[in-house]
C-alpha positions in Angstrom: -258.1 69.0 -99.7 -260.3 66.0 -99.3 -258.9 62.6 -98.6 -261.9 60.3 -99.0 -260.8 56.9 -100.1 -264.1 55.1 -100.5 -265.3 53.3 -103.7 -266.7 56.6 -105.1 -263.3 58.3 -105.0 -262.9 58.5 -108.8 -266.4 60.1 -109.2 -266.8 62.5 -106.3 -263.2 63.4 -105.6 -261.8 63.2 -109.2 -258.9 65.6 -108.5 -257.8 64.3 -105.1 -254.4 62.6 -105.0 -255.1 58.8 -105.2 -254.0 57.2 -101.9 -251.6 54.3 -102.2 -254.3 52.0 -100.7 -256.7 52.8 -103.5 -254.3 52.4 -106.4 -255.1 49.1 -108.1 -253.9 49.6 -111.7 -251.0 47.5 -113.0 -248.4 48.1 -115.6 -250.3 45.7 -117.9 -253.5 47.7 -117.4 -251.6 50.8 -118.5 -250.4 48.9 -121.6 -254.0 48.1 -122.6 -255.2 51.6 -121.9 -252.6 53.2 -124.2 -252.7 50.5 -126.8 -256.5 50.8 -127.0 -256.2 54.6 -127.3 -254.1 54.2 -130.4 -255.8 51.2 -132.2 -257.9 53.6 -134.1 -258.6 54.4 -137.8 -257.0 57.8 -137.4 -253.6 56.1 -137.4 -254.3 54.6 -140.8 -255.0 58.1 -142.0 -251.9 59.4 -140.4 -249.8 56.8 -142.3 -251.6 57.6 -145.5 -251.0 61.3 -145.1 -247.3 60.9 -145.8 -248.1 59.3 -149.2 -250.7 62.0 -150.0 -248.0 64.7 -149.4 -245.8 63.0 -152.0 -243.4 61.1 -149.8 -242.1 57.6 -150.7 -243.2 54.6 -148.6 -239.7 54.4 -147.2 -239.6 58.0 -146.1 -243.1 57.7 -144.5 -242.1 54.6 -142.5 -238.8 56.2 -141.5 -240.7 59.3 -140.1 -243.2 57.1 -138.3 -240.6 54.9 -136.6 -238.0 57.5 -135.7 -240.5 60.2 -134.7 -242.5 57.9 -132.5 -239.4 56.5 -130.9 -238.5 60.0 -129.6 -242.1 61.1 -128.8 -243.0 57.9 -126.9 -239.8 57.9 -125.0 -240.6 61.3 -123.6 -244.2 60.2 -123.0 -243.0 57.5 -120.6 -241.4 60.1 -118.3 -244.8 61.9 -118.0 -246.4 58.6 -117.1 -244.0 58.3 -114.2 -245.1 61.7 -112.9 -248.6 60.4 -112.2 -247.3 57.3 -110.4 -245.0 59.4 -108.3 -247.5 62.0 -107.2 -250.9 60.4 -107.6 -252.4 63.5 -109.2 -253.7 64.4 -112.6 -251.6 66.1 -115.2 -253.2 69.5 -115.1 -253.3 69.6 -111.3 -249.6 68.8 -111.3 -249.2 71.8 -113.7 -250.1 74.0 -110.8 -246.7 73.3 -109.2 -244.9 75.1 -112.1 -247.6 77.6 -113.3 -249.2 78.6 -110.0 -252.7 77.9 -108.6 -254.5 80.1 -111.2 -251.7 80.1 -113.7 -252.5 76.5 -114.5 -255.9 77.6 -115.7 -254.4 78.5 -119.1 -252.9 75.1 -120.1 -255.9 73.3 -118.5 -258.4 75.3 -120.7 -256.3 74.6 -123.8 -256.0 70.9 -123.0 -259.7 70.7 -122.3 -260.7 72.2 -125.7 -258.0 70.1 -127.4 -259.3 66.8 -125.9 -262.9 67.7 -126.8 -261.8 68.4 -130.3 -260.0 65.1 -130.6 -263.2 63.4 -129.5 -265.0 65.0 -132.4 -262.3 64.2 -135.0 -262.2 60.5 -133.9 -266.0 60.2 -133.9 -266.1 61.7 -137.4 -263.7 59.1 -138.6 -265.9 56.4 -137.1 -268.8 58.0 -138.9 -267.0 57.8 -142.2 -266.2 54.1 -141.7 -269.7 53.2 -140.7 -271.2 55.0 -143.7 -268.7 53.2 -145.9 -269.7 49.9 -144.3 -273.4 50.6 -144.8 -272.7 51.3 -148.5 -271.3 47.8 -148.8 -274.6 46.5 -147.4 -276.6 48.7 -149.9 -277.7 51.3 -147.4 -277.4 54.9 -148.5 -275.9 57.1 -145.8 -277.4 60.6 -146.0 -276.8 63.5 -143.7 -279.6 62.4 -141.4 -278.2 58.9 -141.1 -274.7 60.4 -140.3 -276.0 62.5 -137.5 -277.9 59.6 -136.1 -274.8 57.5 -136.1 -272.8 60.2 -134.4 -275.5 60.4 -131.6 -275.3 56.7 -130.9 -271.5 56.4 -130.9 -271.1 59.6 -128.8 -273.6 58.4 -126.3 -271.8 55.1 -125.8 -268.3 56.5 -125.4 -269.6 59.3 -123.1 -271.4 56.9 -120.9 -268.2 54.8 -120.4 -266.1 57.8 -119.7 -268.6 59.2 -117.3 -268.5 56.0 -115.2 -264.8 56.7 -114.4 -261.4 55.1 -114.5 -262.4 51.6 -113.5 -264.8 51.3 -116.4 -262.2 52.7 -118.8 -259.6 50.3 -117.6 -262.0 47.3 -117.8 -263.2 48.3 -121.3 -259.6 48.4 -122.6 -258.5 45.3 -120.8 -261.2 43.0 -122.2 -261.5 44.5 -125.7 -258.0 45.5 -126.8 -256.6 41.9 -127.1 -259.5 40.9 -129.3 -259.0 43.9 -131.5 -255.3 43.2 -131.8 -256.1 39.7 -133.2 -258.5 41.2 -135.8 -255.9 43.7 -136.8 -253.2 41.0 -137.1 -255.5 39.1 -139.5 -256.3 42.3 -141.4 -252.6 43.2 -141.8 -251.7 39.7 -143.0 -254.4 39.9 -145.7 -253.3 43.4 -146.7 -249.6 42.6 -146.9 -249.9 39.2 -148.6 -253.0 39.4 -150.8 -253.0 43.0 -152.1 -250.9 44.6 -154.8 -249.0 46.9 -152.5 -246.2 48.9 -154.1 -243.4 48.3 -151.5 -241.0 50.3 -153.7 -243.4 53.3 -154.0 -241.3 56.4 -154.7 -243.9 59.0 -154.1 -243.9 62.2 -156.1 -240.1 62.0 -156.5 -239.4 64.8 -154.0 -235.8 65.7 -153.5 -233.7 68.2 -151.6 -235.5 70.8 -149.6 -238.9 69.8 -150.9 -238.4 66.3 -149.5 -237.1 67.5 -146.2 -240.0 70.0 -146.0 -242.6 67.2 -146.5 -240.8 64.9 -144.0 -240.6 67.6 -141.4 -244.3 68.4 -141.8 -245.3 64.8 -141.4 -242.8 64.4 -138.4 -244.6 67.3 -136.6 -248.1 65.9 -137.4 -247.6 62.2 -137.0 -244.1 61.5 -135.8 -242.7 63.3 -132.7 -245.8 65.5 -132.7 -248.1 62.5 -132.2 -246.3 61.3 -129.1 -246.2 64.9 -127.8 -250.0 65.2 -128.0 -250.4 62.5 -125.4 -248.2 64.1 -122.7 -251.0 66.1 -121.3 -253.0 62.9 -120.6 -250.3 60.7 -119.1 -250.7 61.3 -115.4 -254.5 61.2 -115.5 -254.3 57.4 -115.7 -250.9 56.4 -114.2 -251.9 58.1 -110.9 -253.9 54.9 -110.3 -250.7 52.7 -110.4 -249.1 51.9 -107.0 -245.7 53.3 -106.3 -244.6 49.7 -105.5 -244.7 48.9 -109.3 -241.2 49.3 -110.6 -240.9 52.5 -112.6 -239.0 50.8 -115.4 -241.8 48.3 -115.8 -244.4 51.0 -115.9 -242.3 53.1 -118.3 -241.8 50.1 -120.7 -245.5 49.0 -120.7 -246.8 52.6 -121.3 -244.3 53.4 -124.1 -244.8 50.1 -125.9 -248.6 50.5 -125.5 -248.3 53.7 -127.5 -245.5 52.8 -129.9 -246.7 49.4 -131.2 -250.2 50.3 -132.5 -249.2 53.8 -133.8 -246.4 52.5 -135.9 -248.2 49.3 -136.9 -251.3 51.1 -138.1 -249.3 53.9 -139.6 -247.3 51.5 -141.7 -250.5 49.6 -142.7 -252.1 52.8 -143.8 -249.1 54.0 -145.7 -248.6 50.7 -147.5 -252.3 50.4 -148.5 -252.3 54.0 -149.6 -249.7 53.2 -152.3 -252.4 51.4 -154.2 -254.7 54.4 -154.6 -253.1 57.3 -152.7 -256.4 57.9 -150.9 -256.5 59.6 -147.5 -260.2 59.3 -146.7 -260.3 56.4 -144.2 -263.7 54.9 -145.2 -262.8 54.8 -148.9 -259.3 53.6 -148.1 -260.4 50.6 -146.1 -263.6 49.6 -147.9 -262.2 49.9 -151.4 -259.2 47.8 -150.5 -260.7 45.1 -148.3 -264.1 44.8 -150.0 -266.3 42.2 -148.3 -263.7 41.6 -145.6 -264.3 45.2 -144.5 -267.7 44.1 -143.0 -266.4 42.0 -140.0 -263.2 44.1 -139.7 -265.0 47.4 -139.5 -267.4 46.2 -136.9 -264.5 45.5 -134.5 -262.3 48.4 -135.5 -265.1 50.7 -134.4 -263.7 49.9 -131.0 -260.6 52.0 -131.6 -262.0 55.5 -131.7 -264.3 54.7 -128.7 -261.3 53.5 -126.8 -259.5 56.7 -127.6 -262.4 59.0 -126.9 -263.2 57.7 -123.5 -259.8 59.0 -122.5 -260.5 62.3 -124.2 -263.8 62.8 -122.4 -262.4 61.7 -119.0 -259.4 64.0 -119.3 -261.4 66.9 -120.6 -263.7 66.6 -117.5 -260.6 66.7 -115.2 -259.4 69.8 -117.0 -262.8 71.5 -116.3 -262.5 70.6 -112.6 -258.9 71.9 -112.5 -260.1 75.4 -113.4 -262.4 75.2 -110.3 -265.7 74.7 -112.1 -268.2 73.6 -109.4 -269.6 70.6 -111.2 -269.2 66.9 -110.8 -266.9 65.0 -113.1 -269.7 62.8 -114.3 -271.9 65.7 -115.3 -269.0 67.4 -116.9 -268.3 64.3 -119.0 -271.8 64.4 -120.4 -271.4 68.1 -121.3 -268.1 67.3 -123.1 -269.9 64.6 -125.1 -272.6 67.1 -126.1 -270.0 69.6 -127.2 -268.0 67.0 -129.1 -271.2 65.9 -130.9 -271.8 69.4 -132.1 -268.2 69.7 -133.3 -268.5 66.4 -135.1 -271.5 67.6 -137.1 -269.5 70.5 -138.2 -266.7 68.2 -139.4 -269.2 66.3 -141.6 -269.2 69.2 -143.9 -265.4 69.5 -144.2 -264.3 69.0 -147.8 -260.6 68.1 -147.4 -260.0 65.6 -144.7 -256.2 65.5 -145.0 -256.0 69.4 -145.0 -258.2 69.6 -141.9 -256.4 66.8 -140.1 -252.9 68.1 -140.6 -254.0 71.6 -139.6 -255.5 70.3 -136.3 -252.5 68.1 -135.5 -249.9 70.7 -136.3 -251.7 73.3 -134.2 -251.5 71.1 -131.2 -247.7 71.2 -131.1 -247.8 75.0 -130.7 -248.9 74.7 -127.1 -248.0 71.1 -126.0 -244.3 71.2 -126.8 -243.6 74.4 -124.7 -245.8 73.2 -121.9 -244.3 69.8 -121.8 -240.8 71.2 -121.8 -241.5 73.4 -118.8 -243.1 70.5 -116.9 -240.2 68.2 -117.6 -237.6 70.8 -116.5 -239.7 71.6 -113.4 -240.4 68.1 -112.3 -237.2 66.3 -113.0 -234.5 69.1 -112.7 -235.8 71.9 -110.5 -238.0 70.0 -108.1 -236.2 66.6 -108.6 -239.5 64.7 -108.5 -240.4 66.2 -105.0 -243.7 68.0 -105.4 -245.5 69.4 -102.4 -248.8 67.6 -103.1 -250.8 69.4 -100.3 -249.8 72.8 -101.8 -251.4 71.8 -105.1 -254.8 71.9 -103.4 -254.5 75.3 -101.6 -257.5 77.5 -102.4 -257.0 80.2 -105.1 -255.7 83.4 -103.7 -254.1 81.7 -100.7 -251.8 79.2 -102.4 -248.3 78.6 -101.2 -247.5 78.1 -104.9 -248.7 81.6 -105.7 -251.6 82.5 -108.0 -249.5 82.9 -111.2 -245.9 81.8 -111.6 -244.6 84.3 -114.2 -241.4 82.4 -114.8 -243.5 79.5 -116.2 -246.0 81.7 -117.9 -243.4 83.9 -119.7 -241.5 80.7 -120.8 -244.8 79.2 -122.0 -245.8 82.2 -124.1 -242.2 82.5 -125.5 -242.3 78.8 -126.4 -245.6 79.1 -128.2 -244.2 82.0 -130.3 -241.1 80.1 -131.1 -243.1 77.0 -132.1 -245.3 78.9 -134.4 -242.3 80.8 -135.9 -240.7 77.6 -137.0 -243.9 75.7 -138.0 -244.9 74.8 -141.5 -248.3 73.3 -141.5 -250.6 72.9 -144.5 -252.9 75.9 -143.5 -251.3 79.2 -144.3 -251.8 80.5 -140.8 -249.5 77.7 -139.5 -246.6 78.6 -141.8 -244.2 80.7 -139.7 -241.5 83.0 -141.2 -238.7 80.9 -139.6 -239.8 77.8 -141.4 -240.1 79.6 -144.6 -236.5 81.0 -144.2 -235.3 77.4 -143.8 -237.0 76.3 -147.0 -240.3 75.3 -145.6 -238.8 72.9 -143.1 -240.8 72.4 -139.9 -238.8 72.5 -136.7 -241.7 73.8 -134.5 -241.6 71.1 -131.8 -237.8 71.5 -131.4 -238.0 75.3 -131.2 -240.8 75.2 -128.6 -239.0 72.7 -126.5 -235.7 74.5 -126.5 -237.0 78.0 -126.0 -239.6 77.2 -123.3 -237.5 74.7 -121.5 -234.3 76.7 -121.7 -235.9 79.9 -120.6 -237.7 78.2 -117.7 -234.5 76.4 -116.6 -233.0 79.9 -116.1 -236.1 81.7 -114.7 -237.4 78.8 -112.7 -234.0 78.2 -111.1 -233.8 81.8 -110.0 -237.3 81.6 -108.5 -236.2 78.3 -107.0 -239.4 76.4 -107.0 -238.3 75.1 -103.7 -239.3 75.8 -100.1 -237.5 78.7 -98.6 -235.9 76.8 -95.7 -234.4 73.4 -94.9 -237.3 72.8 -92.5 -239.8 73.4 -95.3 -237.9 71.1 -97.6 -237.9 68.3 -95.0 -241.7 68.8 -94.6 -242.2 68.4 -98.3 -240.1 65.2 -98.4 -242.1 63.8 -95.5 -245.4 64.4 -97.3 -244.1 63.0 -100.6 -242.7 59.9 -99.0 
């Protein structure tokens, strides 16, 4: 394990635990990072999705608020893992899954974050094309690909430069964007003919519960859950002297406020035309006002994607690829650009979006449940940091921890069994038996977490002797 603490620590030693003396991020920095990651057009779409699926405005807002209260509350505890240990989320996963066992969630998270980068960039593309249409410029396929190249190059460059660049970008741009969004919201809610009593398709009984549970998985609790695998990547730069409650509150509010705000904005505006396409939704409603608004709102997806690219690069290093984090970031950008071009030809945005979001819960919920049980209950926040960096094949943690792996796979199966996504492949038999009600996230959490609580406790997850335990405590403290 290297312990370099020079100014290039973030670039050349991306996976090393961040020494206390090199941790310079504050609770407010974390607020701006997570707020910036969620001030994005995709959250307008997420809010509109409930309307598209036939829910009333009241039901959609209820799902947004209650779901994100739960999801973000859990997110805060994963943020504290990074501050406590100083290591990234997937390196920390080695403690529960083993040195090579952690490869599986790291690979899945890497692909997931790269996919998110593509989706968010595609939404930017749609907005820019809509804006160009307002200016009389026709956006053909060639124009779309050119825009993708420019946007992807910018966000990849910021992410490749590391955490300090990411933090600075969010700190200085998010406050301005919040002001613009405030003005935009005031205009939308006071000047437009929004149907505040919108009743949707009149869904009742099981049909209503089914639609609400699907949206809850995709944009309520499920939205908060998708961020758990990123949390420690950024909070590891926060000194342990920062009060945990302060860091928890700042991070949770940084997520909750923009997600619910933009979700409600998207849902309320969608009652006018029930349109889920983000470009058409915004430009058709705001007209000429969309020109200055869209220029600044372009910030949102870039602010999100710099986290996706940075975390994806860390995942690649976690599986022991011998490549620098900076080079890996550029490779991720190239992959995401290719994926974005594919998305250009997707016909149904709402269908594709819900399918992607719902599929994420299949793995994130079981993994997160295992990590929460391991960190807070079995290990009681005392992780042997040095053991996380033992070489493969000679790790004190073991190569593969089968208690975690079996729990993980069982949790994935349970999540799928009770899932009811829009794509047929994501409609499990358990959900169908319940009348198409989606309880996937709950099933994954209970099965994976419960099973690991039993198997992990038997394995112990603790040093074999009191002397070993004392040694771990000395290294942690």
